[in-house]
The first five atom37 places (N, CA, C, CB, O) and aatype in JSON, in Angstrom:
{
  "aatype": [12, 19, 3, 19, 5, 14, 6, 15, 14, 2, 16, 1, 6, 9, 2, 16, 11, 5, 19, 0, 15, 10, 19, 10, 0, 19, 0, 10, 9, 0, 7, 10, 9, 0, 13, 19, 19, 5, 2, 15, 6, 15, 16, 14, 9, 11, 17, 10, 17, 17, 2, 16, 15, 0, 14, 10, 17, 19, 19, 9, 19, 9, 15, 19, 19, 0, 7, 15, 10, 10, 10, 6, 9, 16, 7, 17, 10, 9, 1, 1, 1, 1, 11, 3, 1],
  "atom_mask": [
    [1, 1, 1, 1, 1],
    [1, 1, 1, 1, 1],
    [1, 1, 1, 1, 1],
    [1, 1, 1, 1, 1],
    [1, 1, 1, 1, 1],
    [1, 1, 1, 1, 1],
    [1, 1, 1, 1, 1],
    [1, 1, 1, 1, 1],
    [1, 1, 1, 1, 1],
    [1, 1, 1, 1, 1],
    [1, 1, 1, 1, 1],
    [1, 1, 1, 1, 1],
    [1, 1, 1, 1, 1],
    [1, 1, 1, 1, 1],
    [1, 1, 1, 1, 1],
    [1, 1, 1, 1, 1],
    [1, 1, 1, 1, 1],
    [1, 1, 1, 1, 1],
    [1, 1, 1, 1, 1],
    [1, 1, 1, 1, 1],
    [1, 1, 1, 1, 1],
    [1, 1, 1, 1, 1],
    [1, 1, 1, 1, 1],
    [1, 1, 1, 1, 1],
    [1, 1, 1, 1, 1],
    [1, 1, 1, 1, 1],
    [1, 1, 1, 1, 1],
    [1, 1, 1, 1, 1],
    [1, 1, 1, 1, 1],
    [1, 1, 1, 1, 1],
    [1, 1, 1, 0, 1],
    [1, 1, 1, 1, 1],
    [1, 1, 1, 1, 1],
    [1, 1, 1, 1, 1],
    [1, 1, 1, 1, 1],
    [1, 1, 1, 1, 1],
    [1, 1, 1, 1, 1],
    [1, 1, 1, 1, 1],
    [1, 1, 1, 1, 1],
    [1, 1, 1, 1, 1],
    [1, 1, 1, 1, 1],
    [1, 1, 1, 1, 1],
    [1, 1, 1, 1, 1],
    [1, 1, 1, 1, 1],
    [1, 1, 1, 1, 1],
    [1, 1, 1, 1, 1],
    [1, 1, 1, 1, 1],
    [1, 1, 1, 1, 1],
    [1, 1, 1, 1, 1],
    [1, 1, 1, 1, 1],
    [1, 1, 1, 1, 1],
    [1, 1, 1, 1, 1],
    [1, 1, 1, 1, 1],
    [1, 1, 1, 1, 1],
    [1, 1, 1, 1, 1],
    [1, 1, 1, 1, 1],
    [1, 1, 1, 1, 1],
    [1, 1, 1, 1, 1],
    [1, 1, 1, 1, 1],
    [1, 1, 1, 1, 1],
    [1, 1, 1, 1, 1],
    [1, 1, 1, 1, 1],
    [1, 1, 1, 1, 1],
    [1, 1, 1, 1, 1],
    [1, 1, 1, 1, 1],
    [1, 1, 1, 1, 1],
    [1, 1, 1, 0, 1],
    [1, 1, 1, 1, 1],
    [1, 1, 1, 1, 1],
    [1, 1, 1, 1, 1],
    [1, 1, 1, 1, 1],
    [1, 1, 1, 1, 1],
    [1, 1, 1, 1, 1],
    [1, 1, 1, 1, 1],
    [1, 1, 1, 0, 1],
    [1, 1, 1, 1, 1],
    [1, 1, 1, 1, 1],
    [1, 1, 1, 1, 1],
    [1, 1, 1, 1, 1],
    [1, 1, 1, 1, 1],
    [1, 1, 1, 1, 1],
    [1, 1, 1, 1, 1],
    [1, 1, 1, 1, 1],
    [1, 1, 1, 1, 1],
    [1, 1, 1, 1, 1]
  ],
  "atom_positions": [
    [[1.36, 5.29, 84.35], [-0.25, 4.58, 84.03], [0.21, 3.57, 83.24], [-1.55, 5.55, 83.14], [1.28, 3.69, 82.64]],
    [[-0.33, 2.78, 83.17], [-0.25, 1.53, 82.51], [-1.25, 1.18, 81.46], [-0.29, 0.57, 83.46], [-2.47, 1.1, 81.62]],
    [[-0.45, 0.94, 80.19], [-1.66, 1.08, 79.02], [-2.24, -0.59, 78.96], [-0.91, 1.72, 77.17], [-1.4, -1.47, 79.13]],
    [[-3.08, -0.82, 78.81], [-3.8, -1.94, 79.02], [-4.48, -2.39, 77.58], [-4.83, -1.64, 80.16], [-5.36, -1.6, 77.23]],
    [[-4.29, -3.4, 76.76], [-5.39, -3.07, 75.65], [-5.98, -4.61, 75.95], [-4.77, -2.61, 73.75], [-5.44, -5.62, 76.42]],
    [[-7.16, -4.36, 75.51], [-7.94, -5.79, 75.33], [-7.34, -6.64, 74.39], [-9.42, -5.64, 74.84], [-6.63, -6.35, 73.42]],
    [[-7.81, -7.98, 74.9], [-7.27, -9.38, 74.22], [-8.2, -9.43, 73.07], [-7.38, -10.88, 75.22], [-9.43, -9.36, 73.18]],
    [[-7.37, -9.6, 71.69], [-8.04, -9.08, 70.66], [-8.21, -10.53, 70.01], [-7.26, -7.86, 69.8], [-7.33, -11.36, 70.27]],
    [[-9.17, -10.86, 69.28], [-10.0, -11.97, 68.88], [-9.27, -13.03, 68.29], [-11.0, -11.57, 67.98], [-9.46, -14.23, 68.5]],
    [[-8.37, -12.48, 67.48], [-7.59, -13.72, 67.05], [-6.15, -14.23, 67.57], [-7.42, -13.55, 65.71], [-5.35, -14.88, 66.91]],
    [[-5.98, -13.76, 68.99], [-5.4, -14.42, 70.16], [-5.52, -15.39, 70.83], [-5.41, -13.97, 70.85], [-4.87, -16.39, 71.14]],
    [[-7.25, -14.59, 71.15], [-7.77, -16.15, 71.8], [-8.26, -17.38, 70.69], [-9.27, -15.85, 72.84], [-8.4, -18.57, 70.97]],
    [[-8.48, -16.7, 69.32], [-8.94, -18.45, 68.66], [-7.44, -19.13, 68.84], [-9.56, -18.55, 66.48], [-7.48, -20.23, 69.38]],
    [[-6.22, -18.69, 68.51], [-5.21, -18.98, 68.67], [-4.96, -19.97, 69.55], [-4.71, -18.12, 68.84], [-4.46, -21.09, 69.4]],
    [[-5.59, -19.1, 70.98], [-5.05, -20.08, 72.06], [-6.01, -21.16, 72.32], [-4.75, -19.36, 73.42], [-5.65, -22.19, 72.88]],
    [[-7.67, -20.89, 71.81], [-8.41, -22.11, 71.37], [-7.79, -23.36, 70.5], [-9.45, -21.58, 70.6], [-7.58, -24.54, 70.8]],
    [[-7.63, -22.7, 69.48], [-6.46, -23.74, 68.48], [-5.87, -24.64, 69.48], [-4.98, -22.82, 67.62], [-6.42, -25.71, 69.76]],
    [[-4.57, -24.19, 70.13], [-4.05, -24.61, 70.63], [-4.28, -25.32, 71.93], [-3.52, -24.01, 70.48], [-3.56, -26.27, 72.23]],
    [[-5.19, -24.93, 72.67], [-6.13, -26.22, 73.83], [-6.6, -27.37, 72.91], [-7.87, -25.5, 74.71], [-6.52, -28.53, 73.3]],
    [[-6.96, -27.13, 72.03], [-7.69, -28.26, 71.3], [-6.66, -28.99, 70.52], [-8.86, -27.73, 70.31], [-6.91, -30.19, 70.47]],
    [[-5.7, -28.68, 69.98], [-4.38, -29.5, 69.47], [-3.81, -30.18, 70.33], [-3.32, -28.77, 68.98], [-3.21, -31.22, 70.07]],
    [[-3.94, -29.68, 71.52], [-3.24, -30.51, 72.88], [-4.26, -31.6, 73.48], [-2.86, -29.35, 74.25], [-4.04, -32.68, 74.02]],
    [[-5.31, -31.01, 73.24], [-6.39, -32.11, 73.94], [-6.29, -33.5, 72.81], [-8.34, -31.31, 74.01], [-6.35, -34.66, 73.2]],
    [[-6.14, -33.14, 71.58], [-6.41, -34.26, 70.73], [-4.74, -34.84, 70.64], [-7.22, -33.74, 69.11], [-4.63, -36.03, 70.36]],
    [[-3.77, -34.23, 70.8], [-2.66, -35.22, 70.79], [-2.65, -35.94, 72.13], [-1.26, -34.54, 70.5], [-1.78, -36.81, 72.18]],
    [[-3.38, -35.79, 73.24], [-3.07, -36.65, 74.27], [-4.05, -37.4, 74.55], [-2.68, -36.1, 75.32], [-3.93, -38.31, 75.37]],
    [[-5.37, -37.1, 73.79], [-6.14, -38.28, 73.41], [-5.58, -39.05, 72.61], [-7.26, -38.06, 72.9], [-5.96, -40.21, 72.71]],
    [[-4.62, -38.81, 71.64], [-4.23, -39.79, 70.64], [-3.07, -40.73, 70.87], [-3.96, -39.11, 69.5], [-2.74, -41.71, 70.19]],
    [[-2.53, -40.24, 71.94], [-1.24, -40.82, 72.59], [-1.69, -41.72, 73.83], [-0.18, -39.57, 73.11], [-1.13, -42.76, 74.17]],
    [[-2.54, -41.27, 74.3], [-3.87, -42.33, 75.34], [-4.17, -43.57, 74.6], [-5.67, -41.51, 75.57], [-3.97, -44.69, 75.06]],
    [[-4.74, -43.25, 73.2], [-5.06, -44.52, 72.16], [-3.99, -45.35, 72.11], [0.0, 0.0, 0.0], [-3.89, -46.58, 72.21]],
    [[-3.2, -44.47, 71.95], [-1.92, -45.38, 71.13], [-1.4, -46.29, 72.37], [-0.38, -44.23, 70.41], [-1.46, -47.5, 72.18]],
    [[-1.04, -45.98, 73.27], [-0.6, -46.54, 74.57], [-1.89, -48.06, 74.88], [-0.7, -44.98, 75.95], [-1.64, -49.26, 74.93]],
    [[-3.45, -47.23, 75.03], [-4.32, -48.34, 75.21], [-3.82, -49.71, 74.13], [-5.93, -47.73, 74.88], [-3.42, -50.81, 74.51]],
    [[-4.0, -49.24, 72.69], [-3.62, -50.28, 71.63], [-2.38, -51.05, 72.12], [-3.29, -49.58, 70.2], [-2.48, -52.28, 72.05]],
    [[-1.14, -50.5, 72.64], [-0.08, -51.18, 72.3], [-0.2, -52.39, 73.75], [1.41, -50.04, 72.11], [0.02, -53.59, 73.57]],
    [[-0.47, -51.98, 74.76], [-0.72, -52.73, 75.61], [-2.0, -54.06, 75.65], [-0.79, -51.82, 76.45], [-1.87, -55.16, 76.18]],
    [[-3.03, -53.61, 75.05], [-3.94, -54.39, 74.55], [-3.65, -55.64, 73.69], [-4.63, -53.61, 73.94], [-4.23, -56.72, 73.77]],
    [[-2.39, -55.19, 72.65], [-2.15, -55.99, 71.74], [-0.6, -56.66, 71.32], [-2.7, -55.33, 70.82], [-0.08, -57.02, 70.26]],
    [[-0.07, -56.6, 73.09], [1.15, -57.13, 73.47], [2.03, -58.58, 72.97], [0.89, -57.2, 74.7], [3.21, -58.83, 72.72]],
    [[0.58, -59.46, 72.98], [1.08, -60.9, 73.07], [1.61, -60.93, 71.64], [-0.12, -62.16, 73.46], [1.31, -60.22, 70.69]],
    [[2.64, -62.14, 71.74], [3.47, -62.25, 70.36], [2.05, -63.47, 69.49], [5.64, -63.23, 70.74], [1.05, -64.13, 69.79]],
    [[2.81, -63.13, 68.43], [1.8, -63.85, 67.35], [2.46, -64.38, 66.24], [0.74, -62.9, 66.76], [3.06, -63.45, 65.7]],
    [[2.69, -65.79, 65.43], [3.36, -65.87, 64.5], [3.26, -65.68, 63.15], [3.62, -66.6, 64.63], [2.39, -66.36, 62.62]],
    [[3.69, -65.18, 62.67], [4.38, -64.59, 61.41], [4.8, -65.84, 60.37], [5.82, -63.7, 61.92], [5.89, -66.4, 60.5]],
    [[3.93, -66.21, 59.4], [4.45, -66.85, 58.45], [4.29, -66.64, 56.69], [4.07, -67.94, 58.86], [3.23, -66.78, 56.07]],
    [[5.6, -66.29, 56.12], [5.32, -65.47, 54.82], [6.5, -66.37, 54.12], [5.54, -63.51, 54.87], [7.67, -66.48, 54.46]],
    [[5.94, -66.85, 53.25], [7.11, -67.63, 52.21], [7.78, -68.21, 52.93], [8.09, -66.86, 51.33], [7.09, -68.89, 53.7]],
    [[9.07, -68.34, 53.14], [9.7, -69.68, 53.69], [10.59, -68.91, 55.15], [10.97, -70.6, 52.23], [11.58, -69.42, 55.69]],
    [[9.88, -67.47, 55.59], [10.41, -66.9, 56.42], [8.95, -67.22, 57.66], [10.92, -65.31, 55.83], [7.73, -67.17, 57.49]],
    [[9.61, -67.5, 58.63], [8.81, -67.91, 59.73], [9.2, -67.41, 61.2], [8.82, -69.36, 59.69], [10.15, -67.81, 61.87]],
    [[8.33, -66.52, 61.54], [9.02, -65.89, 63.24], [7.46, -65.28, 64.09], [10.56, -63.98, 62.94], [6.26, -65.54, 63.99]],
    [[8.19, -64.49, 64.8], [6.92, -64.36, 65.86], [7.19, -62.59, 66.15], [7.13, -65.63, 67.63], [8.36, -62.24, 65.95]],
    [[6.41, -61.69, 66.51], [6.56, -60.54, 66.92], [5.18, -60.19, 67.65], [6.98, -59.68, 65.79], [4.16, -60.87, 67.59]],
    [[5.34, -58.99, 68.38], [3.92, -58.47, 69.0], [3.05, -58.29, 68.18], [3.89, -57.29, 69.67], [3.38, -58.23, 67.0]],
    [[1.66, -58.15, 68.57], [0.79, -58.26, 67.12], [0.48, -56.77, 67.37], [-0.76, -59.52, 66.95], [-0.74, -56.73, 67.16]],
    [[0.9, -55.47, 67.7], [0.95, -54.08, 67.87], [1.93, -54.24, 66.72], [1.38, -53.34, 69.39], [1.37, -53.83, 65.71]],
    [[3.42, -54.76, 66.4], [4.03, -54.66, 65.64], [3.34, -55.15, 64.77], [5.02, -54.95, 65.82], [2.59, -54.21, 64.52]],
    [[3.08, -55.88, 64.2], [2.45, -56.27, 63.47], [1.3, -55.86, 62.3], [2.29, -56.76, 64.11], [1.11, -56.18, 61.13]],
    [[0.54, -54.83, 63.42], [-0.29, -54.41, 62.76], [0.09, -53.03, 62.11], [-1.34, -54.46, 63.49], [-0.35, -52.68, 61.02]],
    [[0.98, -52.24, 62.92], [1.53, -51.01, 62.6], [2.66, -51.35, 61.39], [2.15, -50.3, 64.01], [3.02, -50.39, 60.71]],
    [[3.13, -52.46, 61.16], [4.12, -52.53, 59.83], [2.94, -52.59, 58.58], [5.32, -54.17, 59.83], [3.09, -51.95, 57.54]],
    [[1.97, -53.29, 58.79], [1.14, -53.69, 57.56], [0.5, -52.63, 57.41], [0.22, -54.89, 57.6], [-0.03, -52.46, 56.31]],
    [[0.33, -51.39, 58.67], [-0.82, -50.25, 58.07], [0.53, -49.49, 57.24], [-1.93, -49.0, 59.58], [0.09, -49.1, 56.16]],
    [[1.8, -49.19, 57.36], [2.79, -48.52, 57.1], [2.57, -48.94, 55.54], [4.14, -48.86, 57.96], [2.14, -48.26, 54.6]],
    [[3.07, -50.46, 55.61], [2.9, -50.93, 54.33], [2.06, -50.56, 53.1], [2.64, -51.91, 54.53], [2.33, -50.33, 51.92]],
    [[0.79, -50.59, 53.94], [-0.55, -50.5, 53.12], [-0.39, -49.03, 52.4], [0.0, 0.0, 0.0], [-0.32, -48.86, 51.18]],
    [[-0.35, -48.04, 53.37], [-0.02, -46.88, 53.07], [0.71, -46.57, 51.97], [0.46, -46.49, 53.92], [0.37, -45.83, 51.04]],
    [[2.03, -47.35, 52.16], [3.59, -47.18, 50.96], [2.93, -47.17, 50.04], [4.92, -48.38, 50.69], [2.81, -46.15, 49.37]],
    [[2.21, -48.5, 49.72], [1.72, -48.66, 48.53], [0.87, -48.12, 47.86], [1.47, -49.44, 48.45], [0.92, -47.94, 46.64]],
    [[0.05, -47.82, 48.55], [-1.26, -46.55, 48.17], [-0.67, -45.4, 47.9], [-2.38, -46.11, 49.41], [-1.29, -44.74, 47.07]],
    [[0.4, -44.87, 48.32], [0.69, -43.76, 47.72], [1.54, -43.94, 46.57], [1.2, -42.92, 48.59], [1.51, -42.97, 45.82]],
    [[2.37, -44.97, 46.16], [3.21, -45.39, 45.4], [2.28, -45.67, 44.12], [3.99, -46.51, 46.01], [2.77, -45.47, 43.01]],
    [[0.98, -46.13, 44.24], [0.3, -46.45, 43.43], [-0.35, -44.92, 43.12], [-0.52, -47.65, 43.87], [-0.37, -44.56, 41.94]],
    [[-0.76, -44.23, 43.93], [-1.48, -43.17, 43.53], [-0.54, -41.84, 42.2], [0.0, 0.0, 0.0], [-0.85, -41.24, 41.17]],
    [[0.88, -41.99, 43.26], [2.24, -41.57, 42.23], [2.05, -41.67, 41.14], [3.44, -42.25, 42.27], [2.12, -40.77, 40.3]],
    [[1.69, -43.19, 40.9], [2.12, -43.7, 39.33], [1.16, -43.46, 38.61], [2.47, -45.18, 39.06], [1.47, -43.32, 37.43]],
    [[-0.26, -43.32, 38.91], [-1.44, -43.06, 38.58], [-1.53, -41.51, 38.07], [-2.28, -43.41, 39.73], [-2.06, -41.29, 36.98]],
    [[-1.15, -40.7, 38.66], [-0.61, -39.1, 38.39], [0.24, -39.14, 37.26], [0.31, -38.38, 39.65], [-0.13, -38.9, 36.11]],
    [[1.46, -39.49, 37.61], [2.24, -39.92, 36.7], [1.88, -40.19, 35.01], [2.59, -40.97, 37.3], [2.14, -39.74, 33.89]],
    [[1.3, -40.96, 35.52], [0.43, -41.39, 33.92], [-0.71, -40.39, 33.01], [-0.61, -42.78, 34.3], [-0.92, -40.18, 31.82]],
    [[-1.21, -39.98, 34.12], [-2.23, -38.72, 33.5], [-1.41, -37.62, 33.24], [-3.44, -38.14, 34.54], [-1.83, -36.88, 32.35]],
    [[-0.52, -37.36, 33.69], [0.28, -36.08, 33.61], [1.17, -36.47, 31.87], [1.56, -35.9, 35.36], [0.94, -35.72, 30.92]],
    [[1.79, -37.26, 31.76], [2.26, -37.84, 30.47], [1.56, -37.96, 29.35], [2.61, -38.94, 30.61], [2.21, -38.0, 28.3]],
    [[0.31, -38.02, 29.29], [-1.02, -38.04, 28.29], [-0.48, -36.83, 27.65], [-2.78, -37.9, 29.0], [-1.09, -36.3, 26.72]]
  ]
}
């Protein structure tokens, strides 16, 4: 005789979370692919004495990363300053 135990609620919840995470990841990847395809044209970049061109999506991604880094550095400096008081 085989001892079959009913599925516990925690296992069902984990599976639901995994499915939701997978759906979110697929939607994010699809959105990223659409973003790259729609913004693939080259755009000129002029900054100080530096002139070049790059795909628009590259310029946007670099700008977002640079802005995020500046935000994190600023937050770190503020927290450090408050801690030193």
